Every structure is written in structure tokens, then in C-alpha cells.
BATI-352389 format. One record per residue: residue in one letter; x, y, z of N, C-alpha, C in turn. Coordinates in steps of 0.02 Angstrom, whole numbers, plus 32768, in hexadecimal, padded with zeros to 4 digits. Example, Ala and Ser with C-alpha at 12.3 -4.5 7.8 and 13.67 -1.06 7.14 Angstrom:
<rozas>
A82947EE4818682677F1F818682947F5B8186/S82827F90816282AC7FCB816582858002818A/
</rozas>
This chain:
<rozas>
M8C817ABC79E08C437A8A79E08C2D7A867A3A/R8C027A887A2C8BD67A7E7A5E8BDE7A2E7A80/L8BDC7A387AD28BE679F57ADF8B9C79E37AD1/I8B6D79F27ACA8B2779CD7AB88B3379AA7A7A/H8B3979D57A4D8B3F79B579F28B85798479FE/V8BAE798C7A128BDD794E7A218BB579167A36/F8B8579167A5E8B6978E37A888B2E78CC7A61/F8B0E78FB7A2E8AD378D47A038B0C78BB79C8/F8B5178CD79AF8B5E7899797E8B8E78607990/V8B88785F79C28BAB782079F18B5E77F679F3/L8B3E78077A028B0177DB7A118AE677CC79C8/I8ADA77F0799A8AC877D1796A8AF777927945/A8B3877AB794B8B787774792F8B67773F7941/F8B587742799B8B4C76F779BF8B1476E479A7/V8AE1770379878AA476DC79748AA976BC7940/L8AD176DD79078AE476D178BD8B1A767F78CC/T8B2E769A790A8B5F765679098B3A76217920/V8B12762A79518AE075EB79618AB175BE7932/L8A8D75EB78FF8A6F75DC78D48A9275BA789D/G8AD175D8788A8AFD75BE78608B0C756E7868/N8B22755B78B68B29752A78CD8AF874FE78DB/M8AA8750878D78A8274D978EE8A7274D57897/Y8A7D750578638A6F74E5780F8A9B74AE780B/L8AD874CD78178B0E748378038B127448781D/A8AF37450785E8AEC73FF78908AA273E9786A/N8A81740478558A3473F778438A2A73EC77F7/H8A6473FE77D48A4473FF77808A2A73E57757/E8A4373A9777A8A147356775989C7735E776E/L89BC737A779D8978737577C1895673B4779E/L897873E6778D895F741D7762894B742B7734/I897873F97709896973E176B7892773AD76BE/R8919739F76E188E6736176D288A7738E76AC/E8887736576858841737576778805735976A4/V87D5739176A7879F738576D48767738C76B3/V8732736B76A886ED7392769E86B573B0769D/V86AB73E176978680741776A5865074247679/F86107413768285D57418764A85DD73D5760C/G85F673C17607860B739375E08647739375B9/E868273DA75BA86B273EE75AE86EF73DF75CA/S871973BB75A9876573B275CC878873FA75D1/I87A47408760D87D37446761287FD74367651/K8839745776588872744976798864746576AB/L8882743B76F388747453771E887D74957737/Q88BB74B6772588E274F1772488B575217702/S88A0751276D6887F754376AB8824755676D4/L881A751B76E587DD7521770D87D8755A775C/I8828754977778834757D77A6884075AB77A2/L886575D5776A88637612773B882276357742/L87F1760F771687B6763276EE877576427741/T878A761677628763761E77B1877F765977C9/F87BF765D77D087F6769577D887C476E077C3/F87D576E0778887CB7721775D8783771F7761/L874D76E87754870076F2776F86EE771477A0/G870E76FF77E18707772B78178724776F7826/F8750777677FB878277BC780F875277DD77DD/F872677CC779B86FD77F2776E86C3781677A4/L86A477D677B4866377EB77EA8671780A782A/N86BD7813784C86B9783A788786B87888785F/I86E17897781D86E778CC780286A678E477E3/L868878B577DD863778D377DB860778DC7808/F860E78B6783285EE78DC787A85F7791D78A0/T8644790F788C8654796778A7864F79917880/G864079897828862A79C6781385E579D87815/I85B9799F782C857879AE782F856E79D57864/M859779CE78A6857C79D778F785A97A2F78DF/E85E07A2F78D085F07A8378B585B77AAB7892/L85A97A7C785885777AA97838853D7ABB785A/M85157A8C788884E07A9878C584F27AD378ED/R85397AC878FA85457AFB792A853F7B527905/L85667B4478D485527B7F78AA85217BA1789C/V84F57B7D788784A57B93787D84897BA478C8/K84917B8978F684747B9D794184937BC67953/G84DB7BF2794884EC7C2A794884D77C747934/L84C57C6978FE84B27C7978D8845C7C9B78E4/N84457C6078F383F07C73791184017C937955/A84347C89797A842A7C9979C2844C7CE479B7/S84777CF47987848B7D3E7981844E7D5F7967/A84157D4A793883E57D6D791783CB7D677949/D83A97D537979837F7D4C79C183A77D7F79F4/T83EF7D7579F284137DAE7A1783EF7E0479F4/R84007E0979D183F47E3E79A583A47E5D7999/L83787E2279A483317E2D799D83257E4B79EF/V83377E277A1383317E357A4983477E7D7A6B/K83897E887A5283A37EC37A6583717F077A36/R83547EEF7A08832D7F3279E082FE7F367A12/I82E17EF37A2E82967EFF7A5C82A17F207A92/S82DC7F157AB482E37F317AF682F97F867AE6/E831B7F907AB9830A7FDB7A9B82CE7FF27A8D/R82A17FD27A71826A7FEE7A5E824A7FFA7A9B/M82467FC27ABF82277FBF7B0282457FFC7B42/Q826E801B7B35828780497B538271808A7B4F/D826280917AF7823380BA7AD381FE80C37AF3/A81C880977AFC818F80897B05818F80A37B5E/R81B380917B6D81AC80A97BC781B781057BBC/D81EA81097B8F8208814E7B9381D2817C7B7F/L81B3815F7B54816981897B308134818B7B6D/V812381547B7880EF814A7BBB810A816F7BEF/A814181817C03816381A67C49814881FC7C29/H8142820F7BE9815782487BCA8109824E7BBB/G80CF822C7BD5808D82367BB8807682347B72/L809581FA7B58807F81F87B1A806481A77B12/P804981887B28803981467B33801D812B7AF6/R7FFE81607ABD7FE2813D7A79801681307A49/E8061815D7A56809581587A3380AA811C7A4D/A80B3810D7A8B80D480D27AB280BA80827A9A/K8070808D7A96805080577A6D805580407A33/E805F806979FD8077805979BF80CA802279CC/I80EC804679F0812C801579F4811E7FDA7A12/L80EA7FE67A3F80E27FA87A5880B97F617A3C/E809F7F7A79FE807A7F5779CF80A87F4379AC/T80D37F5E799481097F447965813B7F0F7980/I81437F0F79DC81597EE179F181467EBB79DA/L81057EB57A0180CC7E757A0480C97E4C79C3/E80C87E72799480D67E53794A810B7E1F794D/Q81477E287965817B7E0A7958818B7DD47991/R817A7DE679CD81737DC27A1081207DBD7A35/K80E97D9E7A1280AD7DA17A3180BA7D7D7A85/E80F87D5D7A8580F37D567ACE81247D6E7B0C/H81257DB47AE281597DE67B1B813D7E047B41/I814D7DE87B8B811A7DED7BBF81297E327BD5/P81687E4A7BDF81667EAA7BED813D7EC57BC5/A81457EB77B82811E7EE87B5080CB7EDF7B55/R80C17EAC7B5C80667E907B7D80547EC17BC7/M80857EB67BF480867ED87C37807C7F1A7C1B/L80A97F467C0180947F8E7BFD805F7FA17BC5/M80557F6F7B9280157F837B727FD57F827B9B/G7FE07F547BC27F917F4D7BE47FA17FA17C1E/E7FD97FC97C337FDC7FEB7C5F7FB580197C21/I7FCB80237BFB7FC480657BC57F81806B7BBB/L7F6780227BA47F0C801F7B9E7EED803B7BD9/L7F07802B7C217EE480457C437EEE80917C4C/K7F2580A17C3D7F2B80EC7C457F0981237C07/T7EF780ED7BCD7EE181107BAB7E7D81077B98/G7E7880F27BDC7E2980E07BE47E1680B57BBA/N7E3580747BAC7E2D803C7B8C7E357FEF7BBF/A7E0B7FFD7BF67E187FD97C287DEA7F857C13/E7DA57F877BF87DA37F557BE67DD97F2A7BBB/E7DFC7F3F7B817E2F7F247B607E737F0B7B85/A7E697F437BB47EA67F207BF87E9B7EFE7C06/V7E5D7EF37C217E557EA77C5E7E4A7E6D7C29/K7E327E647BE27E3D7E357BB87E977E2C7BA2/L7EB37E4E7BAF7F087E527B9F7F2D7E217BD3/F7F047E537C127F477E377C4E7F0E7DE57C5D/Q7EE17DDE7C587EBA7D8D7C617EE17D667C35/A7EE27D6D7BED7F137D487BCC7F547D407BD5/L7F737D717BF87FC17D5C7C0B7FBC7D447C59/C7F967D4A7C727F787D0E7CA07F7B7CD77CA2/E7F427CCE7C717F487C7A7C497F827C5E7C3A/D7FA77C8D7C117FF37C6F7BFB801C7C767C1B/E80277C9B7C4B80557CAE7C8180467CA47CD7/P80227C7A7CE580047C667D3480317C827D5F/D806D7C727D55809E7C857D9B80B17CDE7D9F/Q80A17D067D5780A07D427D53807C7D6D7D7C/V809C7D7E7DD880677D907DFC80537DD17DE8/E80947E0B7DCB80827E5A7DC180457E5A7D89/A80447E167D527FF97E257D247FC77E1C7D54/R7FBE7DFF7D8D7F867DE87DAD7F747E2D7DD7/Y7FA17E3F7DE97F8B7E7D7E0F7F7F7EBA7DE3/Q7F8F7EB57D9E7F7A7EF17D6A7F3F7ECB7D5F/L7F1D7E917D5A7ED97E797D397EAE7E9A7D7E/A7EC67E967DAB7EAA7EAD7DE47E857EFD7DDB/E7EC17F267DE17EAA7F647DD07E847F7D7D8B/A7E817F447D597E657F427D137E197F3F7D30/L7E137F157D4B7DB77EFA7D557DB07F4D7D89/M7DE17F577DB47DBF7F907DDA7DA57FC57DB8/A7DDA7FCD7D847DC57FFD7D4B7D887FF57D19/V7D647FC77D2A7D3E7FA27CEF7D047F9A7D25/R7D077FAE7D6C7CD27FB67DA17CB47F647DC0/N7CE77F3E7DBD7CCF7EFB7DD27D147EF17DF8/P7CEB7F1C7E3C7D1D7F027E717D247EC47E99/E7CD27E8F7E7C7CE57E567EA37D0F7E277E7B/A7D107E287E417D3F7E087E237D887E257E2D/S7D8C7E5B7E317DCF7E6B7E4F7DF77E477E8E/V7DBF7E5A7ED07DD07E307F027DD57DE07EFA/A7DBE7DC27ED67DC87D797EAB7E067D7A7EA4/V7E1A7D877E7F7E647D997E547EA97D8C7E83/L7E8A7DCF7EC67EB47DD47EEF7EB47DAA7F1C/K7E897D7E7F447E7C7D4A7F537EA37D1A7F43/K7E947D037EF67EC97CC57ED77EF57CCD7EED/L7F137D0B7EDA7F5E7D217ED27F7B7D1F7EF9/A7F5D7D2A7F467F8F7D167F987F877CDC7FA1/A7F487CA87F8D7F417C637F8C7F737C3F7F68/D7F917C4D7F337FB77C2E7F07800E7C3A7F10/H80127C847F2080507CA17F4780567CBC7F79/P804D7C997FA680427CBC7FF5808B7CDB800F/K80CE7CD77FE881007CF38004810A7D407FD5/K80E17D4C7FA780E37D867F7E80937DB87F7F/A80767DAE7FB180217DAD7FB480277E007FDD/L805C7E137FF880577E55802180317E8C7FF9/R803A7E897FC7800A7EC37F9E7FD87EB17F85/A7FC47E607F887F847E597F877F587E677FBE/W7F747E587FEF7F477E5A803A7F397EA38045/R7F6A7EBA80367F5E7F0F80327F377F2C8004/R7F327F127FCD7EFE7F277F937EAC7F107FBD/L7EB07ECD7FD67E787EBE7FEB7E537EDD8015/R7E8E7EEF80567E717F2880737E527F5B8082/A7E797F7580317E587FC5802B7E0D7FC0800A/L7E187F8F7FE67DCE7F777FB17D907F5C7FE0/H7DAB7F41800D7D767F3980457D5C7F7F807C/M7D8C7F9D80897D8B7FDB80B17D5C801B8071/E7D7A800980327D4E804680127CFF802E800B/A7CF17FE07FFA7CA97FDC801B7C847FD28063/Q7CAF7FEA80867C9B7FDB80C47C9D7FA580D8/R7CBC7F6180C37CA57F1D80D47CDD7F278119/W7CC77F3681487CFE7F2481787D1F7EEA819B/E7CDD7EC2819D7D047E7881B57D2F7E6A8182/E7D207E64813A7D557E5F81157D9C7E678108/A7D9A7EB681237DD17EDC81217E007EDB8164/A7DD47EC2819D7E057EA981D37E1F7E6881D9/E7E097E4181A57E2E7DEF81977E667E09815F/A7E597E2081347E867E3D81107EC77E58812B/H7EBB7E8281737EE97E8F81A57F0F7E6A81BA/K7EF47E4281D97EFC7E0281F57F397DDD81CC/K7F257DC781957F417DA8815C7F807DC08159/L7F847E0381547FBD7E3981407FF17E268187/V7FC07E2E81BC7FFA7E4781F380227E0581F8/A7FF57DB0820780117D79820080477D6C81DB/G802F7D72819B806F7D65815980B07D90815F/F809A7DD7816A80D07E0A815480D87E468179/G80EE7E1381C880DA7E6181F781047E7D8208/P81557E638204817F7E9081F281997EC481CB/E81737EB5819B81757EEA815181437F32815E/L810B7F0F818B80E07F63819480FD7F9081C8/T80E87FCF81AE80EF7FFC81E980CC7FF98227/Q80DD8011826C80B6801A82928074802E8298/G807D807A8251802880868252801180538224/E801B803881F57FEE800681CB7FE27FCF8207/R7FFD7FB782397FEE7F8B82597FB77F958291/A7FC67FCA82927F927FFD82C47F557FEF829F/Q7F437FF482727F007FF382437ED97FB88272/G7F017F8C82757ED37F43828D7E997F6D82C8/A7EB57F8A82E77E767FA483227E467FE182FC/A7E5B7FF482D67E24803182AA7DF67FFB8283/L7DFF7FD082597DE77F8E823C7DAC7F7B8283/A7DC87F6882AD7D9C7F3A82DA7D687F7F82F5/Y7D7C7FA482FD7D547FD683167D147FEC82E2/Q7D357FDF82B17D007FF482707CD57FB88263/V7CE57F8182867CB27F3A82847C8A7F4682B9/G7CA37F6782F87C617F6A83277C417F9E831B/M7C417FD682F17C10800E82E17BE57FFC82B3/A7BFF7FBE82837BC67FB6825F7B8E7F7E8285/K7BB07F4682BD7B877F2C82F67B567F75830C/V7B697FA483197B447FE6834E7B1A7FE7830A/D7B1A7FFC82C97AF68018829C7AB17FD3828F/A7AC27F9D829F7A9C7F6782B07A747F6C82D3/D7A7D7F9282FE7A537F8183607A747F4C836F/Q7AB97F20836B7AC97EF283847AF77F0C83B3/F7AE27F2E83F27B067F4784297B397F198450/K7B207EFA845E7B527ED0848A7B897EA5846B/D7B7B7E8E84267BB37E6B83F67BDE7EB083F6/A7BCF7EF283E77BF47F2F83E87C1F7F378404/A7C187F2F84437C1C7F3D848C7C5D7F0F8488/Q7C567EC784877C897E9E848E7CC27EAC845B/I7CBB7ECD841E7CD77EE183F97D237F128403/F7CEA7F5C841E7D0D7F89842C7D3E7F84847C/Q7D2B7F4B84A47D4F7F2884DA7D897F1E84C4/Q7D8A7EE684977DD07ECA84747DE57F05844F/V7DCE7F27843E7E087F5C840F7E2D7F94844B/L7E017FAD84827E2D7FC384B27E4E7F9284E3/K7E617F5184D77E7C7F2585007ECC7F3384CB/D7EC47F2884757EF17F2A84607F147F76844F/E7EDE7FAB844B7EF57FEC84557EE2801A8489/P7EF8801A84B87ECF803984F07ECF808584FC/D7EE380AA84C27EEC80F584B87EB380F18489/F7E7780C5846D7E6480DC84327E2381008450/V7E23813F844B7DEB816A84577DA381588441/P7DB2813A83FA7D6B813F83E67D3D80F68402/A7D7280DA84157D50808584307D2F8093847A/Y7D5180BC849F7D2B80CB84CF7CED80F484D5/L7CE8812284A27CAD814784977C838107848E/S7C7F80F284647C4A80CD84327C4B808D8463/L7C67807F84807C6B804984BF7C2B8063850C/G7C3C809785117C1880C0854A7BCD80D3852B/R7BBE80DD84E67B8980E684B47B70809284C5/C7B75806984BA7B62802284B77B4D801D84FF/M7B7C8023852D7B50801485717B1180398578/I7B26808485737AEA80B585877AA2808C8559/L7AB48068851A7A6D806184F07A5780198506/Q7A837FFC852B7A6B7FCA85477A527FC58595/D7A3A800B85AA7A28801F85E27A76801D8619/Q7A99801E86087AC9801A86407AEA805A8646/E7ACD808286637AF080D586627B2980D6868B/A7B2380AE86BF7B5980C986F47B99809286CF/Q7BA2806786A77BCE8054868C7BEB80758656/G7BBE808586207BD780BB85F97BF380F38609/L7BD68128862A7BF98153865B7C3981448676/E7C46811886987C8F80FF86B07CB580ED867D/I7CB580D0863E7CCE80CB85F67CF4810F85EC/W7CD2813F85E57CD0817C85DC7CFE819B8608/L7CEF819186297D2281A4866A7D6F81888660/E7D5D814C865C7D9F811586577DD3813F8618/G7DAA815485E57DC5816285AC7DEA819585BC/F7DB381C385F37DE7821985F87E2F82008621/R7E1A81E286467E5E81D086757E8681AB8657/K7E7F817A86157EB3816785F77ED8818885C1/T7EAA81AD859B7ECA81CC856E7EDB822D8570/G7EA3824B85A77EA3829E85B87E8482B88583/E7E5C828F85507E3782B685157DF182D9851F/G7DF2830B85267DBE832A852F7D7D8317852F/T7D7282F484EE7D4282DA84BB7D0382C384D7/F7D2B8295851A7CFB827E85457CD482A38575/L7D0082DE858E7CD3830C85B27CA58330858C/Q7CB2833585587C73835885267C3D8325850D/E7C5F82EC85177C1882B884FF7BE382AB8555/L7C0F82A985957BE882B385D47BC582EE85C9/E7BC5833C85A77BBE835E85C07B658359858C/D7B7A835985497B49834585127B1083168537/Y7B2182D6854E7AFA82AC855E7ACC82BD85B1/F7AEE82E685D37ABD830486077A98833585F7/I7AA3835585C97A73839A85C67A40838C8587/Q7A57835285517A2D8335853379F7830C855C/L7A0E82F1859479CF82D185B579A8830085ED/G79C5833985E279A38365862479AF83608658/R79ED834A866D7A16833C86AE7A4C836686AC/P7A6183A186B47AA283C886B17ABA83CE86F8/E7A8F83C5872A7AA383C287657ACF8384877B/D7AC5834687537AEE831287577B228317872D/G7B18832987047B4B833286CD7B86837386F8/L7B74839C87297B9B83CF87377BC783AD877B/A7B9E838187927BB5836A87DB7BE6834787BB/L7BE5831E87867C1F82EE87677C4D830F875B/L7C4E834087307C7C835A871F7CB283798742/R7C80839F878D7CAD83B987BB7CCB838887E7/R7CBC834B87E87CEA831288117D2882F687D9/V7D188305879E7D5282D8877E7D84832A877C/A7D7D836187807D8F83A2877C7DBE838F87CB/A7DA4839387F87DCB838D883C7DF08340883F/T7DE78312881C7E0982D388267E4182BB87F8/S7E2882D287BD7E5682B387787E9182E18766/K7EC682A487607F0C82C687447F0682E68703/H7ED482EF86E27ED68330869E7EB3836886C9/A7EB2839187067E7D83BA87197E7883F486F0/T7EA1840486D77EB1843A86AA7E66842C867A/T7E7D840A86497E2883F286297E0383F3863A/A7DF683CA866B7DB083BE86947DAD83F786A9/K7DC4842086C67DAD845F86D67D8D84878699/F7DAA848F86677D9884C6861E7D5784A8860A/F7D45846386147D0B843586007CE584488641/L7CF2844D86637CBC845886AE7CA484AB869D/G7CD884D0869A7CC58523867F7CA2851C8643/K7CA484FA860D7C7E84F985CA7C3584F085E2/M7C3784B985FB7BF7849E86227BCE84D18632/L7BEE84F9866B7BD0852E86957BAB855A8668/Y7BD8857186297BD585AC85EF7B9485A485D3/R7B8F856385BB7B52853B85A17B05854D85C0/L7B19853D860A7AE4854786347AE985898650/E7B0585C5863F7AFC860386467B0D8621868A/I7B3085F286B17B5685E486F37B95861386EC/L7B8F864C86D27BCF867386BA7C05867C86EE/D7BFD869D871A7C2E86B9875A7C5286728762/E7C36864487817C69860987797C8585DA8746/A7C7185EB87117C8785D486D67CC5860986CD/L7CDB865486D67D07867486E07D4D865E86E7/D7D23864F873B7D69863C876A7D7E86108750/L7D5485D6873C7D8B859E87297DAC85A986E6/F7D8B85DB86BF7DBC85D5867D7DFC86168691/Q7DEB863986C57E2F866986DF7E5D863286F0/E7E52860087157E8485D087387EA485AA8708/V7E6E858C86C97E9E856886947ED185898681/R7EBB85C786787EDC85F986417F23860A865A/S7F3785F9869E7F6A860386AB7FA485C5869D/Q7F7A859B86857F9D8549868F7F9E85288641/V7F848555861B7F88853C85C17FA885808590/V7FC4855B856D7FE7858185377FC1859684F3/Y7F94856C84EB7F7E856584AE7F3A855D84AB/S7EFE858C84A77EBE857384AE7E9785AF8495/P7E8685A3844B7E6E85F7844C7E2185F68457/I7DF485A984577DB985A884667DAB85C584B9/L7DDD85B584DD7DE385CD852B7DDE8626852C/F7DF6864484FD7DF5868284F97DB686A384DF/F7D96867D84BE7D64869184937D17868484C8/F7D26865384F77CE7864F85347CFA868C856A/M7D3886A085777D4786D985917D20870E858C/A7D2A8717854E7D2C875F85307CD287568528/K7CC2871B85177C6A872285257C59873C8556/I7C768719858D7C57871D85D77C66877F85E3/H7C9E878685E37CA487D285E07C7087FE85C9/S7C5E87F5857F7C408817855B7BFB88148575/R7BE387CC85957BA787D285A87BA387F185E8/R7BC98809860C7BCC882486547BDA8857863C/A7BE3889385FC7BE788CC85EA7C2388D885FC/R7C5F88AA85F77CAA88BC86047CBC88C785C3/L7CAF88F285A67CC788F985697D2A88EE854D/D7D39891C85817D8E892C857F7DA988F1858B/A7D9088B085CD7DA6887285BC7D8888438586/A7D518850856F7D5A883185497D72882C84FE/L7D87885984F47DB3887984C37DF3886284CF/N7E11886A85047E4C8845851C7E4B88088513/E7E2187DA851D7E12879B85187E14877684C7/Y7DF087A9849B7DE987A6844E7E2E87AE8435/R7E5E87D784517EAD87EC84297ECA87A0844D/Q7EC8878E84817EE98752848E7ED2870F8465/L7E98871684567E7886D184167E9A86DB83E5/L7E9A872B83D17EC68731837B7F0C87308383/R7F29873783B97F76872783B97F7F86D683B2/N7F5086B183E37F3F867183E47F458657839F/L7F27867783807EFF864A83337F3586618312/G7F5E8694830E7F9886A382EA7F7786C182B0/V7F4986CA82AB7F2886F0826C7F3887358261/L7F4F876282857F6D87A282727FAB87A58258/K7FC7876A8250801487558248800187318206/L7FED86FD81F57FEC86C781BC7FBA86E58195/R7FCB871481637F988732813A7F9A872480FB/Y7FB886EC80EA7FCC86CF80967FC0866780A7/E7FA1865B80857FA5860D80797FA485F58038/C7FDA85AB80287FE785A07FFF7F9C85677FEA/A7F8B85847FA87F49853E7F827F5584F97F8A/V7F8884F27F887FAC84B27F727FA9848B7FB9/C7FC584A87FEB7FE3847780277FC884A98061/N7F9E84E580567F81850680947FB6851180D4/Q7FF4851180AB8019854080DB8006858980EB/R8017859D812A800185E88134804C860F813E/T8053864D8117808C8679812E807C86BA814A/Q80AE86EA8164809A872D816C80B387548128/D80CD8749810F80DF876A80C280CC87378076/Y80D28764805380BF87418007810687208003/A810586F17FDC813686B97FC4812186A27F85/D815A86AF7F52813C86A77F03814A86417F00/R816A86217F33817485E37F3C815C85E37F84/C813085987F8B8129858D7FC7816785597FE7/D8170856C801581CF853B8047818B850C8055/S816F84EC8068813C84A48073813B847C803D/C8121849A80108105845A7FD6814284737F86/G816284A87F80817784BE7F60813784D77F17/S810584E17F3080EF85107EF280FD85447ED2/W80F185557EA480FD85917E8580B685B97E85/N80BB85F87E8E807186337E65803C860C7EA0/S804F85F57EE4801185D07F04800185F27F39/S8020862D7F57801F866C7F757FD4867D7F8D/H7FB086947FA67F6286B17FA47F6086D67FE8/F7F5087117FCF7F2B873980247EEF871B8030/M7EF58708807E7EB786DC80907E83872180AA/F7E58870F80717E1E8736806C7DE387278043/K7DC286FA80647D8986D5804F7D3186F08062/E7D0D86DA80297CD386E9803B7CAE869F8066/S7C8286B780877C5C869180B27C458657808D/D7C588619808F7C2185E880777C0685B580A0/L7BF185CD80DE7BCD85B2810E7B8685A280FB/P7B6F856E81057B35854880F07AEB858B811F/E7AB5857C80FE7A7E85B181207A55857E813A/G7A5E8538814E7A2F851781737A47851381B8/P7A28850A81F27A2A84FB822C7A8284DB824D/I7A9D84F782817ACF84D982977ACB84A982B8/R7AF7848382A47AEC843682B87AE5842E830A/A7ACE840083327ACF83FD837D7B1983E78391/E7B3183F283C17B6583D283ED7B69838A83E2/S7B48836B83F87B39831B840B7B2F82ED83D3/G7B4B82BE83C97B49829383987B0C826B839B/S7AEF825083407AB3823683407AAF82008363/W7ACA81E583877AD081B183AD7AA581A383E8/M7A8E81E883FB7A7481FD84467A2181FE842A/A7A1C81FF83D579D381EC83CB79A2819783DA/M79EC816683E779DA813283F679C4811A8438/L79C2815F846B79A9814B84A07952815784AB/
</rozas>
């Protein structure tokens, strides 16, 4: 026999002994009668009755609690089975959507929502299916109801914004995203990105720039370097909007700030120079273009100078300026090429050819250089030299080797391939032989439209 059993029996014997002694010592008291509700009853009987009544009530309470627990367990088990069935059906619906069968998935979701109208994943997936099947208005109503029932469901608000865009209500979509960003600032990364994109699509550049500032301020570490750099581009577009409104002074201030933030932003240099010229500050405008060339080495600044002076009928001033740049700039090769191009344009062919030949020894790729040299030789009736330059041009372009092109990614190859190595597409390699589709209208002038403002 275990020690615990021995201890239990000893304890019972002790309790019974104590009770027996108490009964014998108080026998006369226990057999006395007391009056309860007008009836005489012995005290010992009253004590026993009270004990059994308490024991019965305890048994009754325990039984009721066990019964309630059993019923609750049965209900929980039923709910568990229902949840499991719904989970399985939800997975079936997702699989059908993934396999391009949204209508069949919709039927499954309708049965789920009949059993659980408040089932959030089913309502979300139903809304997505409605959007995919072209029922955008129904999707809007569904997501609106879901947002009202579950105001903390961030994803439902995002989907509502997309549904509103699908029904061509961008203003309402913007309002939803702004409220989402205000209510859930820590979860607003997607909201601000979408707001920025919507404003950019609508060319609301100031609003887009403001949304970008919110992104950088709240989620800077999560943004890529390229995405953070969009701030300069958006500010630039704000400046261009000022230019379109003839607010050149305000535009110039914006471009200056862009260059302060992004010193290599070429479009800002170009537009700032134009703004200065349009404000009758030619010297400052030209110096800004030259500064842009010194900073970046981009030939577009020299092209702008060339077009500007030729349009104004002052080619000699342009030549003098380009000669000075070619003689002093650290980007002398590029400057000499553009000087030669302007000389070619002005029919000063021999000097242009000398410059092109000097540049030729310092560059490894420039098809346009060989083109100009070939044209000059042809004009001077040096056909063999022209033919040689055309050969160099074709070699530079690689057109004699790259004969096939992928119709999907435009990757060019020398030989036919059944599958593109670049994008993996089959049956996309085609021989490069296309009919001309050039417009019959006049060729556009080299200079930009801004010159018409002068």
C-alpha cells in the first residue's frame, strides 16, 4: 500500500475520532429540540439536514457547470469543423483564381458568405474577383461596406481605392488614400506611393512632390536610392509647370533648388538657362549651360548653344564660344566634336573634318562621327574615303552582325535562336527586315519649342 493511502486512512480515522468525541461530549445539546418555521426538530437532525442540503446543492451546481462545458465544447467543435471547411473552400477559391477561373471561385465564395457574412478574407477575395471580372461598381460597394464594418482593415481601404480608380473616380480614390494615411501613418507607405503615382498620372506635380516628401520623411530607410531621387524630378516638373504658365522667375528658383539637391540633373540646367534667357538675361543663361557642361560633360548643352545661336542668326558668336570651350574644357573631345558638327552645319567642311579626325583617335564608339566624316568626303568627291567611313559606321552600329531581333525584348543576335537568351521567349526571333514607316511630314527642327518664346 502506498504511503499516501496510509496517510489518507489515518486522516479519516482521526477526523471520525474527533467527531465521535465531539458527539459524545455534546450529546445532551445535540438531542435538544429547536423550532424551525414553527416545527420542533432536534439540533443534530438540523445539522445533518443542512449538511446534506449543501452537499446536494454542490452536486447540482457541479453537474450544471459540466453540462454547460459539454455544450460549449460541442459548439466549439462544430465551429472548428466549420472554420476548417471554410478554410478549405477558401483555398479552393484562391486556386481557381490562380488558374484563371474567377467565376467558379465566385460561386464558392458566395456559399461561404451565406454561412459567414462577416468572413473578411472571403469578402476581400470576392471584391478582387469583381474587379477582375469587370464589375467595378459592385466591388466599390463591397469594399465600402467592408471598410464601414471593419475600419481597421487597411487592405480593404487599399482595395477600395483601386476599385474607385476602376470606376474612373480618381478624386474619391485620392480621398480614401489620404484618410488611410492619416488614420494609419505607420502603415501608409503604399498609400503615399499610390498617391504620388496618381498625382503624377494626372500631372499634378506639386501634389506629387508633396506626397514624395511624406514618403521620404516617414519611410526614408525603406526607399531605394532611385525612388528617393524622384524628388528632384518631381520638383523639376513643378518648375516646368511654372514655365508653361510664363512664371519664369518662380521656375528659375525651383530649378536652382533642384540643382542644389542634385548637382548633375541635366534637364534642370537646360531649363534654368532657358528661363534666364527668357528673362532677358542671356549672359547668365549661357553661363548656366556652360556650367552644366563643365559639371556633367553632357553634349546636349553644346547642342543647345549651337541651336540657340543659329536660330538667332548669330552663328559666329556660337562658333567663338564653342572654340573657347574646346580649348579650355576638361571635356575637350566632346567639345571638339560639337564644334566640328556646328562647322559642318555651317558648311565650313575642311575645318570640321580636321576636328573630326582629331576626335576620331580619342573615341571608341561614335557612329555619328563616321557619318559626318563620310558626308564631308562625299561632298569633296573623295568617294573611297567616304566609303571607308561608311564601313566604320556600319561596324560601330554592328548592323552587319546583329541580324535577328527578339520581338518581345528587342535583344539582337547574329544567328537565329528558337528561344531568346535574354527574356526566355520561344518563337520570338525575327530577321531584321522592316518596311519604312517614317511619316511623310517635314522633319522636325533640331531646336526645342522653347525658342518660339523669344
